[in-house]
All heavy atoms as a GROMACS GRO file, in nm:
protein
  592
    1MET      N    1   2.639  -5.919  -2.681
    1MET     CA    2   2.510  -5.912  -2.613
    1MET      C    3   2.521  -5.825  -2.488
    1MET      O    4   2.616  -5.830  -2.415
    1MET     CB    5   2.465  -6.054  -2.575
    1MET     CG    6   2.332  -6.056  -2.510
    1MET     SD    7   2.277  -6.228  -2.492
    1MET     CE    8   2.124  -6.198  -2.417
    2VAL      N    9   2.418  -5.744  -2.469
    2VAL     CA   10   2.416  -5.653  -2.355
    2VAL      C   11   2.368  -5.730  -2.233
    2VAL      O   12   2.269  -5.802  -2.240
    2VAL     CB   13   2.320  -5.535  -2.384
    2VAL    CG1   14   2.311  -5.443  -2.265
    2VAL    CG2   15   2.364  -5.461  -2.508
    3PRO      N   16   2.437  -5.714  -2.121
    3PRO     CA   17   2.393  -5.785  -2.000
    3PRO      C   18   2.253  -5.740  -1.958
    3PRO      O   19   2.216  -5.624  -1.976
    3PRO     CB   20   2.497  -5.744  -1.894
    3PRO     CG   21   2.614  -5.689  -1.970
    3PRO     CD   22   2.562  -5.641  -2.101
    4CYS      N   23   2.177  -5.830  -1.898
    4CYS     CA   24   2.039  -5.804  -1.860
    4CYS      C   25   2.027  -5.689  -1.761
    4CYS      O   26   1.935  -5.609  -1.769
    4CYS     CB   27   1.976  -5.929  -1.801
    4CYS     SG   28   1.942  -6.054  -1.925
    5TYR      N   29   2.120  -5.682  -1.666
    5TYR     CA   30   2.109  -5.578  -1.566
    5TYR      C   31   2.122  -5.440  -1.628
    5TYR      O   32   2.061  -5.345  -1.582
    5TYR     CB   33   2.211  -5.597  -1.452
    5TYR     CG   34   2.354  -5.580  -1.496
    5TYR    CD1   35   2.412  -5.453  -1.494
    5TYR    CD2   36   2.432  -5.687  -1.537
    5TYR    CE1   37   2.544  -5.436  -1.533
    5TYR    CE2   38   2.562  -5.669  -1.576
    5TYR     CZ   39   2.619  -5.544  -1.576
    5TYR     OH   40   2.749  -5.527  -1.614
    6SER      N   41   2.196  -5.424  -1.736
    6SER     CA   42   2.208  -5.295  -1.803
    6SER      C   43   2.077  -5.257  -1.872
    6SER      O   44   2.036  -5.142  -1.867
    6SER     CB   45   2.320  -5.298  -1.907
    6SER     OG   46   2.445  -5.308  -1.845
    7VAL      N   47   2.014  -5.355  -1.936
    7VAL     CA   48   1.887  -5.329  -2.002
    7VAL      C   49   1.782  -5.295  -1.896
    7VAL      O   50   1.706  -5.199  -1.911
    7VAL     CB   51   1.844  -5.450  -2.088
    7VAL    CG1   52   1.702  -5.431  -2.139
    7VAL    CG2   53   1.941  -5.471  -2.202
    8GLU      N   54   1.779  -5.372  -1.790
    8GLU     CA   55   1.683  -5.347  -1.683
    8GLU      C   56   1.708  -5.210  -1.618
    8GLU      O   57   1.614  -5.136  -1.590
    8GLU     CB   58   1.690  -5.457  -1.577
    8GLU     CG   59   1.634  -5.589  -1.625
    8GLU     CD   60   1.657  -5.701  -1.526
    8GLU    OE1   61   1.718  -5.677  -1.419
    8GLU    OE2   62   1.612  -5.812  -1.554
    9SER      N   63   1.833  -5.176  -1.601
    9SER     CA   64   1.869  -5.047  -1.544
    9SER      C   65   1.826  -4.933  -1.638
    9SER      O   66   1.773  -4.831  -1.593
    9SER     CB   67   2.020  -5.041  -1.520
    9SER     OG   68   2.057  -4.914  -1.472
   10HIS      N   69   1.848  -4.954  -1.766
   10HIS     CA   70   1.808  -4.853  -1.865
   10HIS      C   71   1.655  -4.836  -1.868
   10HIS      O   72   1.605  -4.724  -1.874
   10HIS     CB   73   1.860  -4.894  -2.004
   10HIS     CG   74   1.839  -4.790  -2.109
   10HIS    ND1   75   1.898  -4.666  -2.104
   10HIS    CD2   76   1.764  -4.791  -2.221
   10HIS    CE1   77   1.860  -4.596  -2.208
   10HIS    NE2   78   1.778  -4.670  -2.282
   11ILE      N   79   1.584  -4.947  -1.860
   11ILE     CA   80   1.437  -4.942  -1.856
   11ILE      C   81   1.392  -4.867  -1.731
   11ILE      O   82   1.302  -4.783  -1.738
   11ILE     CB   83   1.376  -5.084  -1.862
   11ILE    CG1   84   1.398  -5.143  -2.001
   11ILE    CG2   85   1.228  -5.081  -1.825
   11ILE    CD1   86   1.362  -5.290  -2.012
   12GLU      N   87   1.455  -4.895  -1.619
   12GLU     CA   88   1.420  -4.825  -1.494
   12GLU      C   89   1.448  -4.676  -1.506
   12GLU      O   90   1.366  -4.593  -1.465
   12GLU     CB   91   1.499  -4.885  -1.377
   12GLU     CG   92   1.471  -4.818  -1.243
   12GLU     CD   93   1.328  -4.834  -1.196
   12GLU    OE1   94   1.261  -4.933  -1.229
   12GLU    OE2   95   1.281  -4.743  -1.124
   13ASP      N   96   1.562  -4.640  -1.564
   13ASP     CA   97   1.594  -4.498  -1.585
   13ASP      C   98   1.490  -4.430  -1.674
   13ASP      O   99   1.445  -4.318  -1.644
   13ASP     CB  100   1.733  -4.482  -1.648
   13ASP     CG  101   1.845  -4.520  -1.553
   13ASP    OD1  102   1.821  -4.531  -1.430
   13ASP    OD2  103   1.959  -4.538  -1.602
   14LEU      N  104   1.452  -4.496  -1.782
   14LEU     CA  105   1.352  -4.439  -1.872
   14LEU      C  106   1.217  -4.426  -1.804
   14LEU      O  107   1.145  -4.327  -1.825
   14LEU     CB  108   1.341  -4.524  -1.999
   14LEU     CG  109   1.461  -4.521  -2.094
   14LEU    CD1  110   1.441  -4.620  -2.208
   14LEU    CD2  111   1.484  -4.380  -2.148
   15THR      N  112   1.182  -4.523  -1.723
   15THR     CA  113   1.055  -4.518  -1.650
   15THR      C  114   1.054  -4.401  -1.553
   15THR      O  115   0.956  -4.326  -1.545
   15THR     CB  116   1.031  -4.650  -1.575
   15THR    OG1  117   1.031  -4.758  -1.670
   15THR    CG2  118   0.901  -4.649  -1.500
   16GLN      N  119   1.166  -4.385  -1.480
   16GLN     CA  120   1.176  -4.272  -1.386
   16GLN      C  121   1.169  -4.139  -1.461
   16GLN      O  122   1.104  -4.044  -1.416
   16GLN     CB  123   1.306  -4.281  -1.305
   16GLN     CG  124   1.310  -4.397  -1.208
   16GLN     CD  125   1.196  -4.390  -1.107
   16GLN    OE1  126   1.160  -4.283  -1.057
   16GLN    NE2  127   1.137  -4.506  -1.078
   17GLU      N  128   1.236  -4.132  -1.576
   17GLU     CA  129   1.233  -4.009  -1.655
   17GLU      C  130   1.091  -3.980  -1.705
   17GLU      O  131   1.045  -3.866  -1.705
   17GLU     CB  132   1.329  -4.020  -1.774
   17GLU     CG  133   1.338  -3.893  -1.855
   17GLU     CD  134   1.439  -3.902  -1.968
   17GLU    OE1  135   1.503  -4.007  -1.986
   17GLU    OE2  136   1.450  -3.802  -2.040
   18LYS      N  137   1.020  -4.085  -1.746
   18LYS     CA  138   0.882  -4.069  -1.792
   18LYS      C  139   0.796  -4.010  -1.682
   18LYS      O  140   0.721  -3.914  -1.704
   18LYS     CB  141   0.826  -4.204  -1.837
   18LYS     CG  142   0.679  -4.200  -1.872
   18LYS     CD  143   0.626  -4.339  -1.898
   18LYS     CE  144   0.475  -4.338  -1.908
   18LYS     NZ  145   0.418  -4.473  -1.916
   19PHE      N  146   0.805  -4.066  -1.561
   19PHE     CA  147   0.725  -4.015  -1.450
   19PHE      C  148   0.765  -3.872  -1.414
   19PHE      O  149   0.679  -3.789  -1.383
   19PHE     CB  150   0.736  -4.106  -1.328
   19PHE     CG  151   0.668  -4.239  -1.346
   19PHE    CD1  152   0.731  -4.356  -1.308
   19PHE    CD2  153   0.542  -4.248  -1.402
   19PHE    CE1  154   0.667  -4.480  -1.324
   19PHE    CE2  155   0.478  -4.369  -1.418
   19PHE     CZ  156   0.541  -4.486  -1.379
   20SER      N  157   0.891  -3.842  -1.421
   20SER     CA  158   0.938  -3.706  -1.394
   20SER      C  159   0.882  -3.609  -1.496
   20SER      O  160   0.837  -3.499  -1.461
   20SER     CB  161   1.092  -3.703  -1.396
   20SER     OG  162   1.138  -3.572  -1.378
   21LEU      N  163   0.884  -3.648  -1.622
   21LEU     CA  164   0.828  -3.563  -1.727
   21LEU      C  165   0.677  -3.546  -1.712
   21LEU      O  166   0.624  -3.437  -1.736
   21LEU     CB  167   0.862  -3.620  -1.865
   21LEU     CG  168   1.009  -3.611  -1.906
   21LEU    CD1  169   1.034  -3.690  -2.034
   21LEU    CD2  170   1.052  -3.467  -1.923
   22GLN      N  171   0.608  -3.650  -1.669
   22GLN     CA  172   0.464  -3.640  -1.646
   22GLN      C  173   0.434  -3.542  -1.533
   22GLN      O  174   0.340  -3.463  -1.543
   22GLN     CB  175   0.404  -3.778  -1.616
   22GLN     CG  176   0.392  -3.866  -1.737
   22GLN     CD  177   0.344  -4.007  -1.703
   22GLN    OE1  178   0.364  -4.056  -1.592
   22GLN    NE2  179   0.281  -4.072  -1.800
   23ARG      N  180   0.513  -3.547  -1.427
   23ARG     CA  181   0.494  -3.453  -1.315
   23ARG      C  182   0.521  -3.310  -1.361
   23ARG      O  183   0.447  -3.217  -1.326
   23ARG     CB  184   0.584  -3.490  -1.197
   23ARG     CG  185   0.539  -3.612  -1.120
   23ARG     CD  186   0.617  -3.631  -0.992
   23ARG     NE  187   0.760  -3.652  -1.015
   23ARG     CZ  188   0.816  -3.770  -1.037
   23ARG    NH1  189   0.743  -3.880  -1.039
   23ARG    NH2  190   0.946  -3.780  -1.057
   24ALA      N  191   0.627  -3.292  -1.439
   24ALA     CA  192   0.659  -3.158  -1.489
   24ALA      C  193   0.549  -3.107  -1.581
   24ALA      O  194   0.514  -2.988  -1.578
   24ALA     CB  195   0.793  -3.161  -1.562
   25LEU      N  196   0.494  -3.194  -1.664
   25LEU     CA  197   0.384  -3.156  -1.753
   25LEU      C  198   0.262  -3.114  -1.673
   25LEU      O  199   0.200  -3.011  -1.703
   25LEU     CB  200   0.349  -3.272  -1.848
   25LEU     CG  201   0.233  -3.247  -1.944
   25LEU    CD1  202   0.263  -3.130  -2.037
   25LEU    CD2  203   0.206  -3.374  -2.025
   26GLU      N  204   0.229  -3.188  -1.571
   26GLU     CA  205   0.115  -3.153  -1.486
   26GLU      C  206   0.138  -3.020  -1.416
   26GLU      O  207   0.047  -2.936  -1.407
   26GLU     CB  208   0.088  -3.264  -1.384
   26GLU     CG  209  -0.034  -3.240  -1.298
   26GLU     CD  210  -0.162  -3.225  -1.378
   26GLU    OE1  211  -0.178  -3.289  -1.484
   26GLU    OE2  212  -0.250  -3.146  -1.335
   27ALA      N  213   0.260  -2.997  -1.368
   27ALA     CA  214   0.292  -2.870  -1.304
   27ALA      C  215   0.280  -2.755  -1.404
   27ALA      O  216   0.229  -2.647  -1.371
   27ALA     CB  217   0.433  -2.874  -1.245
   28SER      N  218   0.323  -2.778  -1.526
   28SER     CA  219   0.313  -2.675  -1.631
   28SER      C  220   0.167  -2.645  -1.662
   28SER      O  221   0.129  -2.529  -1.681
   28SER     CB  222   0.384  -2.720  -1.758
   28SER     OG  223   0.523  -2.729  -1.738
   29ARG      N  224   0.085  -2.748  -1.668
   29ARG     CA  225  -0.058  -2.728  -1.693
   29ARG      C  226  -0.122  -2.648  -1.582
   29ARG      O  227  -0.203  -2.557  -1.606
   29ARG     CB  228  -0.128  -2.862  -1.709
   29ARG     CG  229  -0.103  -2.930  -1.841
   29ARG     CD  230  -0.178  -3.060  -1.851
   29ARG     NE  231  -0.151  -3.125  -1.978
   29ARG     CZ  232  -0.155  -3.255  -1.998
   29ARG    NH1  233  -0.186  -3.336  -1.899
   29ARG    NH2  234  -0.130  -3.305  -2.117
   30THR      N  235  -0.088  -2.682  -1.459
   30THR     CA  236  -0.144  -2.612  -1.344
   30THR      C  237  -0.102  -2.465  -1.347
   30THR      O  238  -0.185  -2.375  -1.324
   30THR     CB  239  -0.096  -2.678  -1.212
   30THR    OG1  240  -0.140  -2.814  -1.211
   30THR    CG2  241  -0.150  -2.606  -1.091
   31LEU      N  242   0.025  -2.440  -1.378
   31LEU     CA  243   0.073  -2.303  -1.386
   31LEU      C  244   0.003  -2.228  -1.499
   31LEU      O  245  -0.038  -2.112  -1.482
   31LEU     CB  246   0.225  -2.301  -1.409
   31LEU     CG  247   0.288  -2.164  -1.426
   31LEU    CD1  248   0.264  -2.076  -1.303
   31LEU    CD2  249   0.438  -2.178  -1.454
   32ALA      N  250  -0.014  -2.292  -1.613
   32ALA     CA  251  -0.081  -2.228  -1.727
   32ALA      C  252  -0.225  -2.192  -1.690
   32ALA      O  253  -0.273  -2.082  -1.724
   32ALA     CB  254  -0.078  -2.319  -1.849
   33GLU      N  255  -0.296  -2.280  -1.621
   33GLU     CA  256  -0.433  -2.252  -1.579
   33GLU      C  257  -0.436  -2.135  -1.481
   33GLU      O  258  -0.523  -2.047  -1.490
   33GLU     CB  259  -0.496  -2.376  -1.514
   33GLU     CG  260  -0.525  -2.487  -1.612
   33GLU     CD  261  -0.568  -2.616  -1.544
   33GLU    OE1  262  -0.581  -2.619  -1.420
   33GLU    OE2  263  -0.589  -2.716  -1.615
   34SER      N  264  -0.342  -2.133  -1.388
   34SER     CA  265  -0.334  -2.026  -1.290
   34SER      C  266  -0.306  -1.892  -1.359
   34SER      O  267  -0.368  -1.790  -1.327
   34SER     CB  268  -0.224  -2.057  -1.188
   34SER     OG  269  -0.206  -1.948  -1.101
   35LEU      N  270  -0.212  -1.891  -1.453
   35LEU     CA  271  -0.180  -1.769  -1.525
   35LEU      C  272  -0.297  -1.721  -1.610
   35LEU      O  273  -0.322  -1.600  -1.620
   35LEU     CB  274  -0.055  -1.789  -1.611
   35LEU     CG  275   0.077  -1.805  -1.534
   35LEU    CD1  276   0.189  -1.842  -1.629
   35LEU    CD2  277   0.110  -1.679  -1.456
   36ALA      N  278  -0.368  -1.814  -1.669
   36ALA     CA  279  -0.485  -1.777  -1.750
   36ALA      C  280  -0.592  -1.713  -1.662
   36ALA      O  281  -0.653  -1.613  -1.700
   36ALA     CB  282  -0.540  -1.899  -1.822
   37ALA      N  283  -0.614  -1.768  -1.544
   37ALA     CA  284  -0.713  -1.712  -1.451
   37ALA      C  285  -0.670  -1.574  -1.404
   37ALA      O  286  -0.751  -1.480  -1.398
   37ALA     CB  287  -0.734  -1.805  -1.332
   38GLU      N  288  -0.542  -1.559  -1.373
   38GLU     CA  289  -0.490  -1.429  -1.330
   38GLU      C  290  -0.502  -1.327  -1.443
   38GLU      O  291  -0.541  -1.211  -1.421
   38GLU     CB  292  -0.345  -1.441  -1.286
   38GLU     CG  293  -0.287  -1.311  -1.234
   38GLU     CD  294  -0.143  -1.324  -1.185
   38GLU    OE1  295  -0.085  -1.433  -1.194
   38GLU    OE2  296  -0.090  -1.222  -1.139
   39ASN      N  297  -0.470  -1.368  -1.564
   39ASN     CA  298  -0.481  -1.280  -1.679
   39ASN      C  299  -0.626  -1.234  -1.699
   39ASN      O  300  -0.653  -1.116  -1.724
   39ASN     CB  301  -0.430  -1.349  -1.805
   39ASN     CG  302  -0.432  -1.260  -1.926
   39ASN    OD1  303  -0.391  -1.144  -1.919
   39ASN    ND2  304  -0.481  -1.312  -2.038
   40SER      N  305  -0.718  -1.326  -1.687
   40SER     CA  306  -0.860  -1.293  -1.701
   40SER      C  307  -0.903  -1.193  -1.594
   40SER      O  308  -0.973  -1.095  -1.622
   40SER     CB  309  -0.944  -1.420  -1.692
   40SER     OG  310  -1.080  -1.390  -1.702
   41SER      N  311  -0.860  -1.215  -1.472
   41SER     CA  312  -0.894  -1.125  -1.362
   41SER      C  313  -0.835  -0.986  -1.385
   41SER      O  314  -0.903  -0.885  -1.364
   41SER     CB  315  -0.841  -1.183  -1.230
   41SER     OG  316  -0.862  -1.094  -1.124
   42LEU      N  317  -0.710  -0.980  -1.428
   42LEU     CA  318  -0.647  -0.851  -1.454
   42LEU      C  319  -0.715  -0.779  -1.571
   42LEU      O  320  -0.732  -0.657  -1.568
   42LEU     CB  321  -0.498  -0.870  -1.484
   42LEU     CG  322  -0.412  -0.909  -1.365
   42LEU    CD1  323  -0.271  -0.946  -1.411
   42LEU    CD2  324  -0.408  -0.798  -1.261
   43THR      N  325  -0.754  -0.853  -1.672
   43THR     CA  326  -0.824  -0.794  -1.786
   43THR      C  327  -0.957  -0.735  -1.742
   43THR      O  328  -0.993  -0.624  -1.780
   43THR     CB  329  -0.845  -0.898  -1.897
   43THR    OG1  330  -0.716  -0.945  -1.940
   43THR    CG2  331  -0.920  -0.841  -2.015
   44ASP      N  332  -1.032  -0.810  -1.661
   44ASP     CA  333  -1.160  -0.761  -1.610
   44ASP      C  334  -1.140  -0.633  -1.529
   44ASP      O  335  -1.214  -0.536  -1.544
   44ASP     CB  336  -1.230  -0.866  -1.525
   44ASP     CG  337  -1.281  -0.983  -1.606
   44ASP    OD1  338  -1.288  -0.972  -1.730
   44ASP    OD2  339  -1.314  -1.087  -1.544
   45SER      N  340  -1.040  -0.634  -1.442
   45SER     CA  341  -1.011  -0.517  -1.359
   45SER      C  342  -0.973  -0.398  -1.446
   45SER      O  343  -1.021  -0.285  -1.424
   45SER     CB  344  -0.898  -0.549  -1.262
   45SER     OG  345  -0.862  -0.436  -1.187
   46TYR      N  346  -0.889  -0.420  -1.545
   46TYR     CA  347  -0.849  -0.312  -1.636
   46TYR      C  348  -0.971  -0.256  -1.708
   46TYR      O  349  -0.987  -0.134  -1.718
   46TYR     CB  350  -0.746  -0.362  -1.737
   46TYR     CG  351  -0.718  -0.261  -1.845
   46TYR    CD1  352  -0.626  -0.159  -1.823
   46TYR    CD2  353  -0.784  -0.265  -1.968
   46TYR    CE1  354  -0.600  -0.065  -1.921
   46TYR    CE2  355  -0.759  -0.171  -2.065
   46TYR     CZ  356  -0.667  -0.071  -2.042
   46TYR     OH  357  -0.644   0.022  -2.139
   47ASN      N  358  -1.055  -0.342  -1.758
   47ASN     CA  359  -1.174  -0.297  -1.831
   47ASN      C  360  -1.267  -0.215  -1.742
   47ASN      O  361  -1.324  -0.115  -1.787
   47ASN     CB  362  -1.248  -0.416  -1.893
   47ASN     CG  363  -1.172  -0.475  -2.010
   47ASN    OD1  364  -1.091  -0.408  -2.073
   47ASN    ND2  365  -1.198  -0.601  -2.039
   48GLN      N  366  -1.283  -0.256  -1.617
   48GLN     CA  367  -1.366  -0.180  -1.524
   48GLN      C  368  -1.307  -0.042  -1.498
   48GLN      O  369  -1.378   0.059  -1.500
   48GLN     CB  370  -1.382  -0.256  -1.392
   48GLN     CG  371  -1.469  -0.380  -1.402
   48GLN     CD  372  -1.468  -0.461  -1.273
   48GLN    OE1  373  -1.393  -0.433  -1.181
   48GLN    NE2  374  -1.552  -0.563  -1.269
   49GLN      N  375  -1.175  -0.039  -1.475
   49GLN     CA  376  -1.109   0.089  -1.449
   49GLN      C  377  -1.115   0.178  -1.573
   49GLN      O  378  -1.135   0.299  -1.562
   49GLN     CB  379  -0.965   0.066  -1.407
   49GLN     CG  380  -0.953   0.003  -1.270
   49GLN     CD  381  -0.810  -0.030  -1.232
   49GLN    OE1  382  -0.716   0.014  -1.296
   49GLN    NE2  383  -0.794  -0.109  -1.127
   50ARG      N  384  -1.097   0.119  -1.688
   50ARG     CA  385  -1.103   0.197  -1.813
   50ARG      C  386  -1.242   0.257  -1.832
   50ARG      O  387  -1.256   0.372  -1.874
   50ARG     CB  388  -1.068   0.106  -1.932
   50ARG     CG  389  -1.048   0.180  -2.058
   50ARG     CD  390  -0.914   0.252  -2.052
   50ARG     NE  391  -0.915   0.362  -2.144
   50ARG     CZ  392  -0.861   0.479  -2.121
   50ARG    NH1  393  -0.800   0.500  -2.007
   50ARG    NH2  394  -0.864   0.574  -2.208
   51SER      N  395  -1.344   0.180  -1.798
   51SER     CA  396  -1.481   0.230  -1.808
   51SER      C  397  -1.501   0.350  -1.716
   51SER      O  398  -1.563   0.450  -1.754
   51SER     CB  399  -1.579   0.118  -1.772
   51SER     OG  400  -1.710   0.165  -1.770
   52ILE      N  401  -1.449   0.342  -1.595
   52ILE     CA  402  -1.461   0.453  -1.500
   52ILE      C  403  -1.388   0.576  -1.553
   52ILE      O  404  -1.441   0.688  -1.549
   52ILE     CB  405  -1.406   0.412  -1.361
   52ILE    CG1  406  -1.498   0.307  -1.297
   52ILE    CG2  407  -1.391   0.533  -1.269
   52ILE    CD1  408  -1.440   0.240  -1.175
   53VAL      N  409  -1.267   0.557  -1.604
   53VAL     CA  410  -1.190   0.668  -1.659
   53VAL      C  411  -1.265   0.732  -1.775
   53VAL      O  412  -1.275   0.855  -1.785
   53VAL     CB  413  -1.049   0.621  -1.703
   53VAL    CG1  414  -0.980   0.728  -1.787
   53VAL    CG2  415  -0.964   0.585  -1.582
   54ASN      N  416  -1.320   0.652  -1.863
   54ASN     CA  417  -1.395   0.705  -1.977
   54ASN      C  418  -1.517   0.785  -1.931
   54ASN      O  419  -1.548   0.890  -1.987
   54ASN     CB  420  -1.437   0.593  -2.072
   54ASN     CG  421  -1.321   0.538  -2.151
   54ASN    OD1  422  -1.218   0.603  -2.166
   54ASN    ND2  423  -1.337   0.417  -2.202
   55ARG      N  424  -1.586   0.733  -1.830
   55ARG     CA  425  -1.703   0.803  -1.776
   55ARG      C  426  -1.661   0.937  -1.715
   55ARG      O  427  -1.726   1.040  -1.736
   55ARG     CB  428  -1.775   0.717  -1.673
   55ARG     CG  429  -1.908   0.774  -1.632
   55ARG     CD  430  -1.993   0.683  -1.542
   55ARG     NE  431  -1.951   0.545  -1.534
   55ARG     CZ  432  -1.902   0.488  -1.422
   55ARG    NH1  433  -1.888   0.557  -1.311
   55ARG    NH2  434  -1.867   0.361  -1.421
   56LEU      N  435  -1.551   0.938  -1.640
   56LEU     CA  436  -1.503   1.061  -1.580
   56LEU      C  437  -1.460   1.163  -1.686
   56LEU      O  438  -1.489   1.283  -1.673
   56LEU     CB  439  -1.387   1.032  -1.484
   56LEU     CG  440  -1.424   0.959  -1.355
   56LEU    CD1  441  -1.298   0.919  -1.279
   56LEU    CD2  442  -1.515   1.043  -1.268
   57LYS      N  443  -1.393   1.115  -1.791
   57LYS     CA  444  -1.354   1.205  -1.900
   57LYS      C  445  -1.477   1.264  -1.967
   57LYS      O  446  -1.481   1.384  -1.997
   57LYS     CB  447  -1.271   1.130  -2.004
   57LYS     CG  448  -1.129   1.107  -1.964
   57LYS     CD  449  -1.053   1.038  -2.077
   57LYS     CE  450  -0.908   1.018  -2.042
   57LYS     NZ  451  -0.834   0.952  -2.152
   58SER      N  452  -1.577   1.182  -1.988
   58SER     CA  453  -1.701   1.229  -2.049
   58SER      C  454  -1.768   1.333  -1.959
   58SER      O  455  -1.815   1.437  -2.007
   58SER     CB  456  -1.795   1.111  -2.074
   58SER     OG  457  -1.919   1.156  -2.123
   59ASP      N  458  -1.773   1.307  -1.830
   59ASP     CA  459  -1.831   1.403  -1.735
   59ASP      C  460  -1.755   1.535  -1.738
   59ASP      O  461  -1.816   1.643  -1.736
   59ASP     CB  462  -1.832   1.347  -1.592
   59ASP     CG  463  -1.932   1.235  -1.573
   59ASP    OD1  464  -2.014   1.212  -1.664
   59ASP    OD2  465  -1.927   1.170  -1.466
   60MET      N  466  -1.622   1.528  -1.742
   60MET     CA  467  -1.541   1.649  -1.746
   60MET      C  468  -1.568   1.727  -1.875
   60MET      O  469  -1.583   1.850  -1.871
   60MET     CB  470  -1.391   1.614  -1.738
   60MET     CG  471  -1.346   1.573  -1.600
   60MET     SD  472  -1.174   1.517  -1.592
   60MET     CE  473  -1.088   1.648  -1.675
   61ASP      N  474  -1.574   1.660  -1.987
   61ASP     CA  475  -1.602   1.726  -2.114
   61ASP      C  476  -1.740   1.792  -2.112
   61ASP      O  477  -1.757   1.905  -2.158
   61ASP     CB  478  -1.593   1.628  -2.231
   61ASP     CG  479  -1.451   1.586  -2.261
   61ASP    OD1  480  -1.357   1.656  -2.218
   61ASP    OD2  481  -1.433   1.482  -2.329
   62THR      N  482  -1.837   1.721  -2.057
   62THR     CA  483  -1.973   1.775  -2.049
   62THR      C  484  -1.974   1.902  -1.964
   62THR      O  485  -2.032   2.004  -2.004
   62THR     CB  486  -2.070   1.671  -1.990
   62THR    OG1  487  -2.071   1.557  -2.074
   62THR    CG2  488  -2.210   1.727  -1.978
   63ARG      N  489  -1.911   1.898  -1.851
   63ARG     CA  490  -1.908   2.014  -1.762
   63ARG      C  491  -1.828   2.129  -1.824
   63ARG      O  492  -1.865   2.245  -1.808
   63ARG     CB  493  -1.851   1.974  -1.626
   63ARG     CG  494  -1.949   1.886  -1.550
   63ARG     CD  495  -1.913   1.873  -1.403
   63ARG     NE  496  -2.018   1.798  -1.336
   63ARG     CZ  497  -2.005   1.674  -1.295
   63ARG    NH1  498  -1.893   1.609  -1.313
   63ARG    NH2  499  -2.106   1.613  -1.235
   64ARG      N  500  -1.722   2.095  -1.892
   64ARG     CA  501  -1.640   2.198  -1.956
   64ARG      C  502  -1.721   2.269  -2.065
   64ARG      O  503  -1.710   2.390  -2.083
   64ARG     CB  504  -1.516   2.133  -2.017
   64ARG     CG  505  -1.413   2.234  -2.064
   64ARG     CD  506  -1.286   2.166  -2.113
   64ARG     NE  507  -1.222   2.089  -2.006
   64ARG     CZ  508  -1.176   1.965  -2.023
   64ARG    NH1  509  -1.185   1.904  -2.138
   64ARG    NH2  510  -1.120   1.902  -1.923
   65ASN      N  511  -1.803   2.193  -2.137
   65ASN     CA  512  -1.882   2.250  -2.246
   65ASN      C  513  -2.006   2.323  -2.198
   65ASN      O  514  -2.067   2.399  -2.274
   65ASN     CB  515  -1.921   2.141  -2.346
   65ASN     CG  516  -1.801   2.086  -2.420
   65ASN    OD1  517  -1.702   2.157  -2.439
   65ASN    ND2  518  -1.807   1.961  -2.460
   66GLN      N  519  -2.047   2.302  -2.074
   66GLN     CA  520  -2.166   2.367  -2.021
   66GLN      C  521  -2.138   2.512  -1.982
   66GLN      O  522  -2.231   2.589  -1.966
   66GLN     CB  523  -2.218   2.292  -1.898
   66GLN     CG  524  -2.286   2.162  -1.930
   66GLN     CD  525  -2.330   2.088  -1.804
   66GLN    OE1  526  -2.291   2.122  -1.693
   66GLN    NE2  527  -2.411   1.985  -1.822
   67GLY      N  528  -2.015   2.546  -1.965
   67GLY     CA  529  -1.982   2.681  -1.924
   67GLY      C  530  -2.000   2.698  -1.776
   67GLY      O  531  -2.009   2.602  -1.700
   68PRO      N  532  -2.010   2.826  -1.731
   68PRO     CA  533  -2.026   2.852  -1.587
   68PRO      C  534  -2.152   2.785  -1.532
   68PRO      O  535  -2.253   2.777  -1.599
   68PRO     CB  536  -2.037   3.004  -1.578
   68PRO     CG  537  -1.979   3.054  -1.707
   68PRO     CD  538  -2.001   2.947  -1.809
   69THR      N  539  -2.143   2.743  -1.410
   69THR     CA  540  -2.254   2.669  -1.349
   69THR      C  541  -2.342   2.759  -1.265
   69THR      O  542  -2.431   2.710  -1.197
   69THR     CB  543  -2.200   2.554  -1.262
   69THR    OG1  544  -2.114   2.611  -1.162
   69THR    CG2  545  -2.128   2.454  -1.344
   70GLY      N  546  -2.317   2.889  -1.266
   70GLY     CA  547  -2.405   2.976  -1.191
   70GLY      C  548  -2.348   3.018  -1.057
   70GLY      O  549  -2.394   3.112  -0.996
   71TRP      N  550  -2.249   2.952  -1.009
   71TRP     CA  551  -2.194   2.988  -0.878
   71TRP      C  552  -2.095   3.102  -0.890
   71TRP      O  553  -2.064   3.170  -0.794
   71TRP     CB  554  -2.132   2.868  -0.809
   71TRP     CG  555  -2.021   2.802  -0.887
   71TRP    CD1  556  -2.034   2.700  -0.972
   71TRP    CD2  557  -1.882   2.838  -0.886
   71TRP    NE1  558  -1.912   2.669  -1.027
   71TRP    CE2  559  -1.818   2.750  -0.976
   71TRP    CE3  560  -1.807   2.934  -0.819
   71TRP    CZ2  561  -1.681   2.757  -1.000
   71TRP    CZ3  562  -1.671   2.939  -0.844
   71TRP    CH2  563  -1.610   2.853  -0.934
   72CYS      N  564  -2.047   3.125  -1.011
   72CYS     CA  565  -1.951   3.235  -1.031
   72CYS      C  566  -2.029   3.367  -1.039
   72CYS      O  567  -2.127   3.378  -1.112
   72CYS     CB  568  -1.872   3.211  -1.159
   72CYS     SG  569  -1.747   3.337  -1.188
   73THR      N  570  -1.983   3.468  -0.972
   73THR     CA  571  -2.053   3.597  -0.967
   73THR      C  572  -1.992   3.697  -1.063
   73THR      O  573  -2.011   3.818  -1.047
   73THR     CB  574  -2.050   3.654  -0.825
   73THR    OG1  575  -1.913   3.671  -0.785
   73THR    CG2  576  -2.125   3.565  -0.730
   74GLY      N  577  -1.919   3.650  -1.163
   74GLY     CA  578  -1.861   3.739  -1.263
   74GLY      C  579  -1.721   3.784  -1.229
   74GLY      O  580  -1.664   3.867  -1.297
   75CYS      N  581  -1.666   3.729  -1.125
   75CYS     CA  582  -1.531   3.768  -1.087
   75CYS      C  583  -1.424   3.703  -1.174
   75CYS      O  584  -1.309   3.741  -1.172
   75CYS     CB  585  -1.505   3.736  -0.940
   75CYS     SG  586  -1.519   3.560  -0.903
   76CYS      N  587  -1.462   3.606  -1.253
   76CYS     CA  588  -1.362   3.537  -1.334
   76CYS      C  589  -1.368   3.573  -1.477
   76CYS      O  590  -1.431   3.585  -1.559
   76CYS     CB  591  -1.368   3.388  -1.324
   76CYS     SG  592  -1.497   3.307  -1.236
   0.00000   0.00000   0.00000
């Protein structure tokens, strides 16, 4: 037969481990939420910047295809 103090000690150890694991799980959840929010923010920022780049490329193509704008006096 196992002495009572060993069983009680084992129960206490398991209880402490359970609480430790619960704290770690909560910390992991908090980190996951934070990373998801950061990822969303970075994605939004990337999409905005990509939109600007696309608009600038389109503007450059349009101007390139328009030819001289009239300010050139034939020197080129």
